[in-house]
C-alpha atoms as one frame of an Amber mdcrd trajectory, in Angstrom:
protein
  23.645 -24.879  31.139  24.136 -25.976  27.433  20.517 -27.397  27.491  19.127
 -24.113  29.049  21.077 -22.042  26.542  19.640 -24.178  23.724  16.318 -23.978
  25.046  16.387 -20.191  25.592  17.437 -19.699  21.778  14.804 -22.039  20.550
  12.007 -20.113  22.522  13.444 -16.752  21.396  13.467 -18.094  17.621   9.797
 -19.338  18.048  11.200 -22.815  17.282   9.325 -25.628  18.685  11.004 -27.533
  21.409  10.566 -30.063  24.200  12.372 -30.906  27.286  12.143 -34.315  28.935
  13.238 -34.603  32.787  13.446 -37.538  34.771  11.724 -37.140  38.020  11.559
 -40.715  39.571  13.148 -44.204  38.713  16.835 -45.508  38.168  17.926 -42.786
  35.892  19.652 -39.875  37.335  16.918 -37.336  38.924  16.836 -34.136  36.975
  18.633 -35.565  34.017  17.391 -33.524  30.968  16.893 -34.280  27.131  16.160
 -31.510  24.867  14.183 -32.650  21.479  13.508 -30.396  18.722  10.684 -30.770
  15.994  13.090 -32.953  13.827  13.388 -35.517  16.763  17.181 -34.420  17.402
  18.037 -34.802  20.924  20.789 -33.321  22.986  21.809 -34.049  26.661  21.241
 -37.407  28.185  18.755 -39.104  30.501  20.796 -42.455  30.920  17.558 -44.193
  30.101  18.812 -46.830  27.732  16.613 -48.357  25.267  13.563 -46.368  26.367
  15.158 -42.922  25.144  13.881 -43.585  21.549  10.282 -43.880  23.185  10.678
 -40.780  25.128  11.736 -38.771  22.146   8.704 -40.146  20.188   6.346 -39.158
  23.088   7.982 -35.699  23.302   7.280 -35.290  19.765   3.736 -36.425  19.856
   3.219 -33.978  22.829   4.877 -31.233  21.114   2.625 -31.552  18.169  -0.348
 -30.978  20.755   1.229 -28.479  22.686   0.700 -30.110  26.121   2.788 -30.985
  28.905   2.587 -34.515  30.615   4.409 -37.068  32.856   5.052 -40.287  31.025
   5.981 -43.655  33.009   8.230 -46.167  31.472   9.662 -49.718  32.709  11.555
 -50.086  36.053   9.358 -47.038  37.614  11.067 -44.460  35.416   8.903 -41.246
  35.305   9.698 -38.491  32.943   8.118 -35.046  32.817   7.890 -33.717  29.242
   7.352 -30.172  28.930   6.574 -28.583  25.651   7.444 -25.299  24.009   5.233
 -24.954  20.781   5.670 -21.722  18.618   3.023 -19.078  19.214  -0.591 -19.872
  17.947  -0.745 -17.951  14.709  -3.342 -17.341  12.346  -2.410 -16.188   8.838
  -5.428 -14.952   6.898  -4.626 -14.943   2.981  -7.175 -12.283   1.703  -8.059
  -9.125   3.372 -11.794  -9.504   2.378 -14.729  -8.513   4.746 -14.755 -12.059
   6.551 -11.112 -11.282   7.457 -12.120  -8.507   9.828 -14.446 -10.357  12.260
 -12.251 -13.349  11.889  -9.188 -11.468  13.149 -11.190  -9.996  16.184 -12.254
 -13.309  17.394  -8.967 -14.853  16.895  -7.179 -12.382  19.102  -9.851 -12.892
  21.743  -8.639 -16.526  21.581  -4.857 -15.479  22.040  -4.084 -16.145  18.508
  -1.189 -13.856  16.907  -2.900 -12.535  13.792  -1.369 -12.109  10.219  -3.428
 -10.754   7.266  -1.625 -11.221   3.833  -2.685  -9.550   0.798  -0.722  -7.858
  -2.229  -3.812  -5.758  -3.217  -3.397  -2.273  -1.323  -6.909  -1.368  -1.694
  -7.820  -4.359   0.664  -5.143  -4.695   3.008  -5.144  -1.183   4.595  -4.163
  -0.132   7.934  -7.532   1.348   8.553  -9.363  -1.983   7.952  -7.059  -4.033
   9.733  -5.650  -1.928  12.879  -6.540  -4.775  14.899  -4.153  -7.330  13.282
  -0.832  -7.937  14.864   0.637  -8.029  11.246  -0.209  -6.660   7.832   1.815
  -8.135   4.928   1.538  -6.672   1.507   2.845  -9.479  -0.600   1.730 -12.360
  -2.820   0.716 -15.162  -0.469   3.180 -17.700  -1.448   5.970 -15.341  -0.847
   4.607 -14.329   2.609   4.095 -17.803   3.629   7.318 -19.168   2.465   9.551
 -20.199   5.785   7.162 -18.972   8.316   4.827 -21.829   8.842   5.015 -23.981
  11.997   3.137 -26.696  13.689   0.969 -24.046  15.399   0.288 -22.203  12.274
  -3.420 -22.235  11.029  -3.670 -20.934   7.377  -6.994 -19.389   6.160  -7.485
 -18.760   2.416 -10.285 -16.378   1.593  -9.708 -14.497  -1.688 -11.715 -16.625
  -3.984  -9.177 -15.850  -6.740  -7.210 -19.009  -7.865  -4.245 -16.654  -8.744
  -3.918 -16.011  -4.964  -5.568 -19.071  -3.476  -3.576 -21.804  -5.312  -0.083
 -20.547  -4.509  -0.672 -20.095  -1.074  -2.217 -23.602  -0.945   0.875 -25.010
  -2.645   3.103 -23.597   0.098   0.654 -24.272   3.127  -0.388 -27.918   2.357
   3.076 -29.679   2.492   4.084 -27.512   5.350   3.952 -28.182   9.182   1.022
 -25.978   9.552  -1.494 -27.445  11.842  -4.348 -26.381   9.711  -5.198 -25.052
   6.422  -8.675 -24.178   5.210 -10.104 -22.536   2.092 -13.317 -20.540   1.529
 -15.524 -21.536  -1.468 -18.624 -23.646  -2.550 -18.142 -27.370  -3.033 -18.272
 -26.848  -6.833 -15.310 -24.225  -6.451 -13.671 -26.817  -3.921 -13.876 -29.553
  -6.772 -12.300 -27.239  -9.560  -9.624 -26.147  -6.739  -8.713 -29.814  -6.283
  -8.321 -30.398  -9.987  -5.935 -27.601 -10.315  -3.822 -28.790  -7.208  -3.616
 -32.355  -8.490  -2.364 -30.986 -11.816   0.101 -28.874  -9.853   1.377 -32.136
  -8.356  -0.115 -32.129  -4.932  -0.643 -35.552  -3.514  -3.586 -36.778  -2.147
  -2.394 -36.999   1.589  -1.665 -33.334   1.260  -5.125 -32.458  -0.430  -6.776
 -34.577   2.616  -5.369 -31.805   5.132  -7.501 -29.284   3.300 -10.741 -27.941
   5.109 -12.928 -26.976   2.490 -15.536 -25.724   2.000 -13.924 -23.876   5.136
 -15.637 -23.678   8.587 -18.209 -25.887  10.369 -21.391 -26.180   9.055 -23.468
 -23.869  11.334 -25.476 -22.287   8.149 -23.510 -18.978   8.669 -24.543 -16.119
   6.123 -22.967 -12.696   7.318 -19.265 -12.240   7.575 -19.347 -12.391  11.438
 -21.216 -15.659  11.292 -18.728 -17.226   8.564 -15.900 -16.108  10.709 -17.132
 -17.646  13.816 -17.739 -20.898  11.816 -14.195 -20.754  10.628 -12.667 -20.311
  14.122 -14.724 -22.998  15.399 -13.255 -25.272  13.054  -9.847 -24.155  13.983
 -10.599 -24.766  17.678 -12.074 -28.227  16.956  -9.024 -29.262  15.080  -6.677
 -28.086  17.834  -8.450 -30.178  20.214  -8.535 -33.194  18.257 -11.899 -33.322
  17.065 -13.117 -34.044  13.636 -14.481 -30.561  13.283 -17.794 -32.033  11.633
 -21.110 -30.806  12.503 -24.129 -31.802  10.516 -25.853 -29.111   8.433
């Protein structure tokens, strides 16, 4: 009951969590282990030395948001069930591209959040289809809300807005971080982020120029290229398509 209560609380709080349940082998059938995103486990499987491997497997599956049966020594079989937080698209910049991007993302079952401190852009009339419209500076709006199932798209073309958003998103658990701009714009962006102390490993996470190279020109075509790249990343693909 303690594990079930903790699982319910994690799901209600939209915190990533996994449950490992013994389904065959020497360990007690039905024994459960609850594993959070930090690798902290509660409960017991009586699985001995392989418990650490079960926890590692659970974390890897939680990152992908999939369930699997894993087999270990002596015929031990464990069903690992994951409960990732909802897939969320956070769009920084209520620009023209953001309108079709939100439409497509909602079709793919993303929760959509549009963030922009500029009231002239972030209006309920333009984004009535978004799940949430946030009037705030990007760094303030993103802080504390990014999970392993968050996808951050930065579209403002304004370093005063883009850079603070990236400084929050890149070191976070977000699954995808992308930014709009030409290769020249991106090169200048990288210089600023390095000067701000962002390391190379974090910079390597940044998808920019954003989107698959499909030759899109209109806002809708660019939105398609962005969401396609996000889907590719979610599915473990490189996201690279030749121009």
